[in-house]
C-alpha angles and dihedrals in degrees: 000000000000134000118220133191125228091276092054096253118140114252134183122230126211115256113251118246098212103037135034093258146067132290117250118207133187118259093202140020114276131202118192114195120216119246089237089060089067113126089237090073098045113117094352120155134175094263093055095047098092090050091048093049095056094085094028098136095042096046107123092207091058092049088067099040098103099023108140120241117228117227110215111218099166090228123128123190125230105189136161121253093264097047131087134174126235119202119211114189123228114265091235090067093059090051087063090051093251111148126202117232103187129036109166126075128181138198116316090009120140111229101242108148115200119224136185122205110224092172128102096244137059112259123217120196120187129226116271091026113142105244099175151314130281115213119192116211136179123233115225 
């Protein structure tokens, strides 16, 4: 098991304090917009609802409403054939109503967890913030 950066150079990750794994941090600032900030809901009132619902399925704003946001960590995995990585998000993210979509990563995968914001507000997460822990396990 090795961890590589975006240029393919081997890097070391800090051991996690709460799980038997390694801390994963963001390599860039991330902003996750709330689903209620979607342009479909702007200025809507009860009288306009039937008019808005006519093109409900074809509305381009609604096509993007629950699209997950990728968190770039800049970490690539170099695992053996019998190893896989399991990503466990930081508890602070769930307090903000951010939900993880993907947990498992295989060999040569870039660790880019996908999150959806189910909260009412836009969430900003700064670079170098610990977003979770990666645990490497062997399949038997």
